[in-house]
Structure formats: C-alpha cells, structure tokens
C-alpha positions, 0 to 999 in steps of 0.5 A: 192497575194489576189487581191479581194480588187481590184476586189471588190471596185473600189474606193479602186482600184483608191485610190491604183493606184493614191496612188502609182504615188504620193508616187513615186514623194515624194520618188523621190524628197526626194532622190533627195535632199539628193543628192543635199544636199551632193553634195553642202556639202559633209556632211552626217550630213547636208543630216540627218538634212533634216529629223531631222528638220522635226521631231517637225512638223510631231509630231504635225501634226500626233498627232492633225491631227488624231483628225480631221480624226475621226471628219470630212469626211475623204475624205475631210481632205484628200483633204485639206491635200494634197492641203497643201502637194502640195506646197512643191514640187511646191516650191522645183521645183521653187528653183531648176529652179532658181538655189538656193543653200540656204540649209534652203529653201529646208530644209523648204519645205521638212519640210512642205512636211513631216508634210502634209504627216503625216496627209495624211498618217493618213487619208489614212490608216483610209480610207482603212477600210471603202472601203473594207470588214473586212475579206480583211484587210490582203489583203489590208495590203499586197497591201499597202505594194506592193504600198509602195515598188513600190513608194520606188523603182521606186522614187529612182531609178528614182531619181538617173536616172534623176539627173544623166541626166536632173537635179534637176529642171526637176526631181522636176517638175516631182514630181508635175506631179506625185503628180496631178495623185495622187490627182485624186484618193483622189478627186474621193473617195465617201464621207467618214463621221464619224460613230459616234461623235467625239470631237476635241481638248485636250479631243479627244487627252486624249481619244485616249491616254487613249484608247492607254494606255490600248492597250498593243498589239498595243503599243508593235507593234508601239515600235518595229517599232520605234526601228527597224526604228531609229537604222536599217535604213541605207539609210542616208549614201548611198550618201557617200557609193556610192561615197566613197566605190563603185563608180558610184555617184548618179546612185549607190545610186539610186539602193542601195536606191531601192533595200530595196523597191524591197525586199518589193515588192517581200516579198508582192507578196509572201504573199498569205499565210500570211492570214493563220498566227494567231500568229501576234505578234510572227510573228512581233518579229521574222521578226524584229529580222530577219530585225536586223541580215541583218542590221548587215550584211550590216554593216559588208559588209561596214566595209570590203569595208571600210578597205579591198576593192579596191581603188574606180573609180568615174567613174567605179563601183565595181559591186561585192560590189554593188550587195552585199550591194543591196542584203542585203538591199533588204533583210532588206526591206522584213524583215521589210515589213513582220513585217509591214504587220501583224502590219497594220493588228493588227492596222486596225482589233483591233482599233474601228472605232471612234479611227482609225483616232487617232491611225492611226495618231500615226502610220503613225507618226511612219512610216514618223517620224521613218525614219527621226530619223533613218537618224538622228541616222546614219548620225550623228553617221556616221559622228562622227565614221565611215560608218559601226559603227552605223549599227552594233551598231543598230542591236544589240540594235534592237535584245535586245529590240525585245528579250525583248518584246517577253519575257516579253509581253505574250499577244502580243506573243500570239496574235491571228488574229482571235480573235483581242484585242488592 
C-alpha cells in the first residue's frame, strides 16, 4: 500500500484513525440490533425493516446535506452532524439498560443514526481532497477502503462476541465510547472553508443535479454501485443462516458478517499496483461482474446447505459450512472493494471542488442507502421464498446490468485516470 497520505498529513492521519474507531462502533450497533430484532421476532423481514425505515430520511439528508458541505466550513458541518448522530447510540444504550423491547423505539434511533450518517459521510469524503495532494487520491481511496474494512470486520466480530458474553446494554455503551474517540478526530481538523461561494436551497440542488446530468461516467459508476448493493448484499439473512443452517447463533453471525470486511482489508493491502491502472471504468465493470459471480456461488452454497446439509445443532457449529460461507463472503467483499477504490478515485478526481459536497452527498447516499435497499430486498424475498433464492436472482440481475453498461457506455469503458472527465 501507498501510505504517503498518513506520513504527509497529520490532520488526515488523525482523521483516518479516529474514523476507524467511530465506524467500528456504528457497525457494532448495527449488527447487535439485527441480532436483537431477530431474537425478539424470529423474522428476517423485521430485521430488514431496520434499514427500510431509514431510507426516506437518508435520501433527504444525503441530498440536502451536500449543499451545506459546499456552502459552509466543512469542519463545522461535520461537527454538527456528528453531534446529531451521537443521540442515536446514547438512546439505544438507554433502551437496552432499561430492557425496553418496543421495536419502534429501536427503529427510530437507527433511522436517526442513518440520516445523520449520510451527512457525516458526505462531509468526510469531501474533506479528504483538501487534506492531501491530488496525486495521493488513489492512495486515500485505498486507505478509506482499509478503514471501512476494519470497521466492518471489527464491528460485527465484536458485536457477536459482546452480545454473547456481556449482553446488549454493554455492547451499545461501548459504541458510545468509540463514538467519542471518533469525535476527537473531527474536532482536531483545521478549518476547511469553501473555496468559492455556493448557494443554499433549491437552486444549489439544481446546480448539482445539472452537473451530474452531464457527468455520464460518474452516473454510470454510481448506478453500478446501486445495482450491486441492492441485489447482491447477503447480510440481512445471516442471522437466519447462522441459526438454521450452520449453528452457533450470535458468534456465527458475527463471523459471517465480518468475513466480507476481511476481504476488503486484504484486497486493500494488496492495492499498491492499482495506481498504475488507468482504465478505471473498465476496472469497475469487471470487478462488479466478479462480485456477482461470488454472490451466485454463495447462493448455491446456501441452497446446498438448506436442502442437503446436516441437521443443525444450536450448540455445535458446522465448521466446514462456516468456512465455506465465510470464504465466499470475503471474496464478495474483496471484489466490491476493488470496484470501490476506482469509483472513489473517479468521484474525487473528476468532480470540481465546488460540487464535491453535493456529489459526495449522493455518493454517500449510495454507500448508506444501498445496503439498506439490499437488506430490504434480500430480507423480504428470503421471507417470501427461501434463503438461497434472492442471491441467485440478484447475481443474474447484476451481471445483466453490468454487461449492458459496459457495452452501451463507451466513454465509461475507455475512462482514463490520467485525464479524468466526469
């Protein structure tokens, strides 16, 4: 890996390290709530509702919040959004300590967390190009992927361990502590005022949409990400897979969820030569196709376990099945991460600074709303049919869309990272 951004920019180094801590806490709570909701209801649809209810607020905050990122000091915007986001883990911890089992309260706080997280993510990604040289943006994209992978690996694994040992209340309380570590990195940032005057309100949104309308390459990259996350994200069924097909309960769910992040970290650590690849659009398309093939293999493995696997003992884990599903989930995470590194580099290098907040708001919306759409799709389809069906159907849809994009968008296929055009 190219670690130059961490060496050259102390502000970026603090920002990156503290972001890992805060992100682990967010992932910890997200997985713990999924386990808790499934234990209370026994329904994958109820788990899917955790994400489904947050979609509307996330869309609104993600789109409108980008105008604030462009118009005001980005450090101040991030501090305000982080303060709003802190309410959620504190509220969830209070509910857990008081043994409240009313689902709508947990749904309300997770919705607040997701909405505030959209603005936090938009500000964070728009801040990165202001902390490092433009030549280091590919390295920053890889480091961001490592950060996301560590968050997604550490959070779920820690959630499974903590829920099984100390319970939900302590698990959510640890999230609050990790959040405060992340807040330190935000407060320590220098001032990041806008470089040019930007409007607020409807006209600012229209300006951003007008720019995006003419940015064919960026729209294609975002579209591929939406399709991949909507139809290829398997995490909402992992509580059911752990209990019904593998055994082991919370511990198994934590390992399955963390495996995708392990693939992200591994592929990022090996990303040093990615800076030599110029055809970013082609790399995104091919990586998305590999992602779809791995999702299909995961669905096939789930099909085999569901119909031909050994009877499940809740106190004994089927280690062979666990290793197989964890390996396939790690490959899914690795393929998605490779596409994400090139997509992030394209977004940050091809977007002018005065539009970066609004465009990053949309990109963050994809990063946050995409998984919720995916959880909603796979949770409800699995509830209506069976656990393996949504994965095979989703993989087929992703392959078809990626192939069409690759054929019908020559500018995206020929995109040159040394001469970026939106």
